[in-house]
Structure formats: C-alpha cells, structure tokens
C-alpha positions in Angstrom: -29.7 19.8 59.3 -32.7 22.1 58.5 -34.6 23.2 61.6 -38.1 22.4 60.4 -39.6 24.0 63.6 -38.7 27.3 62.0 -40.0 26.5 58.5 -41.8 29.3 56.8 -43.1 30.3 53.4 -44.3 27.7 50.9 -43.5 24.0 50.8 -45.0 22.9 47.5 -46.7 19.5 47.5 -45.3 17.8 44.4 -47.5 15.9 42.0 -45.8 12.9 40.5 -45.5 13.4 36.7 -46.3 10.4 34.6 -46.1 9.7 30.9 -49.4 8.7 29.2 -48.3 5.0 29.5 -48.1 5.3 33.3 -44.3 5.4 33.6 -42.7 8.1 35.8 -41.7 11.1 33.8 -38.4 12.1 35.2 -37.9 15.1 33.0 -41.2 16.7 34.0 -40.5 15.9 37.7 -37.1 17.7 37.3 -38.9 20.6 35.6 -41.4 20.8 38.5 -38.5 20.9 41.0 -36.9 23.8 39.2 -40.2 25.5 38.9 -40.7 25.4 42.7 -37.3 26.9 43.3 -38.0 29.6 40.7 -41.4 30.3 42.3 -39.8 31.2 45.6 -40.8 28.1 47.4 -38.8 27.5 50.6 -39.3 23.7 50.5 -40.9 20.8 48.6 -42.9 17.9 49.9 -42.9 14.8 47.8 -45.0 11.5 48.1 -47.9 13.2 49.6 -51.6 12.5 49.0 -51.7 14.4 45.8 -48.4 12.8 44.7 -50.1 9.5 44.0 -47.7 7.9 46.5 -49.7 4.7 47.0 -49.4 4.0 43.2 -45.6 3.9 43.4 -43.5 0.9 44.5 -40.7 1.3 47.0 -38.0 1.5 44.3 -39.9 4.3 42.5 -40.6 6.2 45.7 -36.9 6.2 46.8 -35.7 7.1 43.3 -38.2 10.0 42.9 -37.5 11.4 46.3 -33.8 11.1 46.1 -33.7 12.7 42.6 -35.7 15.7 43.9 -33.6 16.1 47.0 -30.4 16.1 45.0 -31.8 18.6 42.5 -33.8 21.0 44.6 -31.2 22.8 46.8 -34.0 23.6 49.3 -35.4 21.3 52.1 -37.4 18.3 50.9 -39.9 16.5 53.2 -41.0 13.0 52.1 -44.3 11.4 52.9 -43.6 8.0 54.4 -47.1 7.0 55.5 -47.7 3.3 55.3 -50.0 0.6 56.7 -47.2 -0.8 58.8 -44.0 0.5 60.5 -41.7 -1.8 58.5 -42.3 -0.1 55.2 -42.4 3.3 56.9 -39.0 2.7 58.5 -37.4 1.4 55.3 -38.5 4.4 53.3 -37.6 6.8 56.0 -34.0 5.4 56.2 -33.6 5.6 52.5 -34.7 9.2 52.0 -33.0 10.5 55.1 -29.8 8.9 53.8 -30.4 10.7 50.6 -30.6 14.0 52.4 -34.3 14.6 53.2 -35.0 17.3 55.8 -37.7 15.2 57.4 -40.7 12.9 56.8 -44.4 13.4 57.0 -46.7 10.8 58.6 -50.5 10.6 58.2 -52.6 8.7 60.7 -54.3 5.4 59.6 -58.0 5.7 59.3 -58.6 3.1 62.0 -57.7 5.5 64.8 -60.7 6.8 66.8 -59.8 7.7 70.3 -57.4 10.4 71.5 -55.3 7.9 73.2 -55.1 5.7 70.0 -53.9 8.8 68.0 -51.3 9.8 70.5 -50.1 6.2 71.0 -49.8 5.7 67.2 -47.6 8.8 66.8 -45.4 7.8 69.7 -44.8 4.4 68.1 -44.2 5.9 64.7 -41.7 8.4 66.2 -39.8 5.4 67.7 -40.0 3.3 64.6 -38.5 5.9 62.3 -35.9 6.9 64.8 -36.0 9.6 67.4 -33.4 11.6 65.5 -35.7 11.9 62.4 -37.8 15.1 62.3 -41.4 14.3 61.4 -44.5 16.2 60.4 -48.0 15.3 61.6 -50.5 15.4 58.7 -53.8 16.6 60.1 -56.3 16.0 57.3 -59.5 14.6 58.7 -61.5 15.0 55.4 -59.3 12.3 53.9 -58.1 10.2 56.8 -61.3 10.4 59.0 -59.1 11.0 62.1 -60.1 13.9 64.2 -57.2 15.6 66.1 -58.2 18.2 68.6 -55.7 20.9 69.5 -55.2 19.1 72.8 -54.3 15.9 71.0 -51.9 17.7 68.8 -50.3 19.2 71.9 -49.9 15.8 73.5 -48.2 14.4 70.3 -45.9 17.4 70.1 -44.9 17.3 73.8 -44.4 13.5 73.7 -42.1 13.4 70.7 -39.1 15.8 70.6 -38.7 15.0 66.9 -42.3 16.2 66.0 -41.4 19.5 64.3 -44.4 20.6 62.2 -48.1 20.3 61.6 -49.4 20.1 58.1 -52.7 21.7 59.0 -55.7 20.7 56.8 -58.6 20.6 59.1 -61.7 22.4 57.8 -62.8 24.6 59.4 -59.5 25.1 61.1 -58.8 28.7 61.9 -59.7 28.3 65.5 -57.4 25.3 65.8 -54.4 27.4 64.6 -55.3 30.1 67.2 -55.5 27.4 69.9 -52.1 25.9 69.1 -50.4 29.3 69.1 -52.2 29.9 72.4 -50.6 26.8 73.8 -47.2 28.1 72.8 -47.9 31.4 74.3 -48.8 30.0 77.7 -45.8 27.6 77.6 -47.8 24.4 77.5 -46.5 23.4 74.1 -43.1 23.9 72.4 -42.9 25.9 69.2 -43.5 24.0 66.0 -44.1 25.2 62.4 -47.6 25.2 61.1 -48.0 25.0 57.3 -51.4 24.7 55.8 -52.9 22.7 53.0 -56.4 22.5 51.4 -55.0 23.9 48.2 -54.5 27.2 49.9 -58.2 27.7 50.2 -58.0 29.5 53.5 -54.3 30.6 53.5 -55.3 34.3 53.5 -56.6 34.1 57.0 -54.5 31.1 58.2 -51.4 33.3 58.0 -53.2 36.0 60.0 -54.0 33.4 62.7 -50.4 32.4 63.1 -49.6 29.8 60.4 -46.1 30.1 59.0 -47.2 29.5 55.4 -48.5 26.8 53.1 -47.8 23.2 52.3 -50.0 22.5 49.4 -49.9 21.9 45.7 -52.0 24.7 44.0 -50.7 25.1 40.5 -49.5 28.6 41.3 -46.9 28.1 44.0 -45.4 31.4 42.9 -48.7 33.2 43.9 -48.7 31.4 47.2 -45.1 32.5 47.8 -46.1 36.1 47.1 -49.1 36.0 49.3 -47.3 34.6 52.3 -44.6 37.2 51.8 -47.1 40.0 51.6 -48.8 38.9 54.8 -45.4 38.7 56.5 -44.7 42.3 55.4 -48.0 43.5 56.8 -49.5 44.2 53.3 -52.8 42.8 54.2 -54.9 44.3 51.4 -52.4 43.4 48.7 -52.3 39.9 49.9 -56.1 39.6 49.9 -56.4 41.2 46.5 -54.0 38.6 45.1 -55.8 35.8 46.8 -59.2 37.0 45.7 -58.1 37.0 42.0 -57.1 33.4 42.2 -59.9 32.1 44.4 -62.3 30.9 41.7 -59.6 28.8 40.1 -58.3 27.6 43.5 -61.8 26.6 44.5 -62.2 24.7 41.2 -58.9 22.8 41.8 -60.0 21.9 45.3 -62.5 19.3 44.2 -61.8 16.2 46.2 -59.7 13.2 45.1 -58.4 12.5 41.6 -60.6 15.2 40.0 -58.8 18.0 41.9 -55.5 16.4 41.0 -56.5 16.3 37.3 -57.2 20.1 37.4 -53.9 20.7 39.1 -51.9 18.6 36.6 -53.8 20.2 33.7 -52.9 23.7 34.8 -49.3 22.7 35.4 -49.2 21.3 31.9 -50.7 24.5 30.5 -48.0 26.4 32.4 -45.4 24.3 30.6 -44.1 22.5 33.7 -45.5 19.0 33.1 -45.5 17.4 29.7 -48.7 15.5 30.4 -51.5 15.7 32.9 -51.7 11.9 33.1 -52.4 10.1 36.3 -51.2 6.6 36.9 -54.2 4.2 36.9 -56.6 4.2 38.6 -57.1 7.8 37.8 -59.3 10.3 36.0 -58.9 12.7 33.1 -60.6 16.0 32.6 -63.4 16.1 30.1 -63.3 18.6 27.2 -65.9 20.6 29.0 -63.9 20.7 32.3 -60.8 21.7 30.4 -62.7 24.6 28.8 -63.9 25.7 32.2 -60.4 25.7 33.6 -59.1 27.6 30.6 -61.9 30.2 31.2 -60.9 30.6 34.8 -57.2 31.0 33.8 -58.2 33.8 31.4 -60.1 35.5 34.2 -57.2 35.2 36.7 -54.9 36.6 34.0 -56.7 39.9 34.0 -55.1 40.5 37.4 -52.1 38.1 37.4 -50.3 37.7 34.1 -48.8 34.4 35.2 -52.1 32.8 34.4 -51.9 34.0 30.8 -50.6 30.7 29.6 -51.6 31.1 25.9 -50.2 28.3 23.7 -46.6 28.5 25.0 -45.2 25.4 26.7 -41.9 25.3 28.5 -42.1 21.5 28.1 -42.1 21.7 24.3 
C-alpha cells in the first residue's frame, strides 16, 4: 500500500469529463488520466470539489474512480465526502477494493466549534475503517469550517489513519509553518501537506514546507516542474515559471463553476478533453471569456511553449 504520509509532487485534481448531453465521457477521462501521468504527476485525486462529484450517482462515482485507478499506475485518492456516514462508508469500501491509495474527507458546513470538528473526523475515521488512509480537506472558503493548526494537530494525533492535509486555507502560509513546527517539536506525527487553490500560492507554499500540490490547474505539467525545481533548490527558475503562468492561473481561480469552466476550456484547447461541458447545473464560458483565456494562453506561450495550443487537438 502507498504510504501517503510520504506523498510528494503533484496530485492532480481530476475534472469529470462530460459529453454535451451530460453523460460521462469515458474516453476523455481516460485521456486525462494518461495526460497526468505524462505530465509527471505523482498521483491523481478524483471526485473532488472540481470533479462535480455531487452530480454523480453512486454507480457513476464507483465506475469513474475504478476506471481511473486501473488505468493510472500511480496512486489515486478518491473524494468520499457525503452528508452521512452510510454513503461515505459504501463509496470508501468500493474504491478501496478497486485499489485506491486512500480517500479524502471534507467537513460538513454545520461544524462550528473545535470539538465538533475533531469529533466529526474521529467518527469519520471509524466509519470508513481505521485501516483506510484518509486526507483532511481544509478548504474554509468553500466549506465554511475554520480549522486552526491546533485543531488539525488534534485530528492527526487522534486518528492513526490520517495521513495528509489538502491545504487550501487562504491565507495559509503561516499555517504550513505552524504544522511543520509541531512536527519539529514532536507534538504531531509527520503527514504530507499538499496544497490546492489552483496552485495560486504554491511558489511559497513549497518553501514553507508543503510537499507539493493537490489541485487541478490545467497545466499539471507546469506544477510538476515547479515543485521539482523547488526541491532542487532552483528558486529563481521556479518563480520565473510560476510568474509566467500567474495571470492565467489567477483567471482560472474564479470561484465555483466559472473557474471550472475555464479549467475545462483550457484542457479542451490542450486536446485532453473533447468538450468543456459541465453536467447541469453548470455554466459555460461566454465568447468574450473564451477570447480572454485565449489571450492569456498566448501570453504564457511566450515563456512556456506548452501554452501554444494553436488549433491542434489531441482529442480530434
């Protein structure tokens, strides 16, 4: 079994590819899996927030995750967040039986106190099985649940199968430093910290002690290069690469379905997805927005030729 406490690099957050009629596009999802491997990703996370997981039924969720696990050849983490533990447990069992490396659990937005948060994760850890590695998704902008470094330490110490934090707090650099400080003083076991927010702060998150990224920016190959450059101590090269992508990355980081629409559109332009469709309810980019994204791609391409998408499509 993969030791997710030692996970590093880039775990790409997979969007779910759909046909224009809303059905799952298996060919595009396969192509995305291959694309992540080719891009140097060290893992993939499926059924996350930007994977439109709530729009899938249980059969679709298991099928999508199982197909990706079988194809990827790298660790796959599966989002299993659900309103109740019955659904979470059923999905966890199905994907772990299929070979998942672990599961990711987001907190319900009803949690308010520190004790409620810690208690929820203790119950979740028991519900999925104490032998199942799980990731805590710390994303207060979406879930409205504030986890202090102290709360995260309590969760980690209370649950031996808590192996990773998907860190998406904003601002969150000091939180990373605090968590690594807990490890240094021996008050918290070591866990992997992979960061989200589209990679918006990954340049300094790595320098604060993060192990890499778990996010879905449409250039996972760039993120892989950036994390590698930071690990090699090539700070200026890493920041130069990040700076070239920052305007497009920022544009993609618009909240909710708009940001997902940008991400899917760029992946379509890169030839990975056949369509940028979202399953309803969803949004589509306007002609003006598409033109703006194309302009940003052309500017990134002056530094990074991977953004020179032209009219060529791998999906054709």
